[in-house]
C-alpha positions in Angstrom: 11.4 -50.5 -23.7 7.7 -49.2 -24.7 7.7 -46.2 -26.2 6.8 -42.9 -24.5 3.2 -41.7 -25.8 3.2 -38.5 -23.7 6.3 -37.3 -24.6 5.4 -34.8 -27.9 2.6 -33.1 -24.9 5.1 -33.3 -22.2 7.8 -31.5 -24.8 5.1 -29.1 -26.1 3.9 -28.7 -22.4 7.5 -27.5 -21.3 7.9 -25.2 -23.9 4.7 -23.4 -23.3 5.6 -23.2 -19.7 8.7 -21.6 -20.8 7.5 -19.2 -23.0 4.9 -18.3 -20.5 7.4 -17.7 -17.7 9.7 -15.6 -20.1 6.8 -13.4 -21.2 5.7 -13.2 -17.6 8.8 -12.3 -16.2 9.3 -9.4 -19.0 5.7 -8.5 -18.1 7.1 -8.1 -14.3 9.8 -6.0 -15.2 8.1 -3.9 -17.6 5.4 -3.1 -14.8 8.3 -2.4 -12.0 9.8 0.1 -14.4 6.7 1.8 -15.5 6.6 5.5 -13.7 4.4 5.1 -10.4 2.2 8.4 -11.1 0.8 8.1 -7.3 4.4 8.0 -6.1 5.6 10.7 -8.8 2.8 12.9 -8.4 3.1 12.9 -4.7 6.9 14.1 -5.1 5.8 16.6 -7.6 3.3 17.7 -4.8 6.1 18.6 -2.5 6.5 21.8 -4.7 3.1 22.9 -4.0 2.8 22.0 -0.3 4.1 25.0 1.2 0.7 26.4 -0.2 -1.7 23.9 -0.6 -3.0 21.0 1.6 -4.3 17.4 0.0 -6.5 17.1 3.2 -10.2 17.7 2.4 -11.4 20.9 3.9 -7.7 21.9 4.9 -7.1 25.5 3.6 -3.5 26.8 3.8 -2.4 30.0 1.6 -4.4 28.1 -1.3 -7.5 26.2 -1.2 -7.3 22.2 -0.8 -6.7 20.1 -3.5 -8.7 16.9 -2.3 -11.1 16.8 -4.9 -10.2 19.3 -7.5 -10.2 17.1 -10.7 -13.9 17.7 -11.8 -15.1 20.9 -9.8 -15.3 24.3 -10.8 -12.1 26.8 -10.5 -12.9 29.3 -7.7 -16.2 27.1 -6.2 -14.3 25.6 -3.1 -16.5 26.9 0.0 -14.9 28.1 2.7 -11.7 29.6 0.1 -11.7 33.4 -0.8 -10.6 33.1 -4.4 -9.5 35.8 -6.6 -12.1 37.8 -8.2 -10.3 36.7 -11.6 -10.3 32.8 -10.8 -14.2 33.5 -9.7 -14.8 34.8 -13.1 -12.8 31.9 -14.8 -14.9 29.3 -12.9 -18.3 31.2 -14.2 -17.2 30.5 -17.9 -18.2 27.1 -17.3 -14.5 26.1 -16.9 -13.7 22.8 -15.1 -10.5 21.3 -13.7 -10.3 18.7 -15.9 -6.6 16.7 -17.3 -6.5 19.4 -20.3 -7.3 22.8 -18.2 -5.1 21.8 -14.9 -2.5 21.0 -17.8 -2.6 24.4 -19.0 -3.0 26.1 -15.5 0.2 24.2 -14.0 2.3 25.4 -17.4 1.6 29.2 -16.6 -0.9 29.8 -14.2 -1.1 33.6 -15.0 -1.2 32.5 -18.7 -4.7 31.1 -17.9 -6.1 33.1 -15.1 -4.4 36.3 -15.7 -5.0 37.7 -11.8 -5.0 34.6 -9.8 -3.6 34.9 -6.4 -1.2 31.9 -7.4 2.3 33.5 -7.4 3.7 29.6 -8.5 5.6 30.3 -11.7 4.2 27.0 -13.4 5.6 23.5 -13.9 7.5 23.2 -17.1 7.8 19.7 -17.1 5.3 17.9 -18.8 6.1 14.4 -17.1 5.9 16.5 -13.6 2.4 18.2 -14.6 0.6 14.5 -16.0 2.1 12.8 -12.6 0.5 15.5 -10.5 -2.7 15.4 -12.0 -2.6 11.7 -11.8 -1.9 12.2 -7.9 -4.6 14.9 -7.6 -7.1 13.0 -9.6 -6.6 10.1 -7.1 -7.2 11.7 -3.9 -10.9 11.5 -3.4 -11.4 7.9 -4.6 
């Protein structure tokens, strides 16, 4: 009987294939278990929905939050902001992740006389998810 000269390669291939499949399976489980910021943020946004819209140009009691990330506070055309919010924007502030995080933690702590009556989101994971959701609205 002739010895199979390909046997070591085949065994090595099978071992590598099993390793790759195991790693791939673990990676798939990790990815599926990771929080979906878009879905989580959309769920958190339900707390904001009474006063805010995420549709471009659609205001409610509060301004539309479409495109809010990167915007200067108090500057969305067609919405009448409090003087304190427009003054805050005039300082050069921008609604970036850090500023939104501070504001969403305690709105009146950052802008004392804001029209927004919402007390804030105490949960950091909710704020992070909401900011990621808002950031993804305009593409």
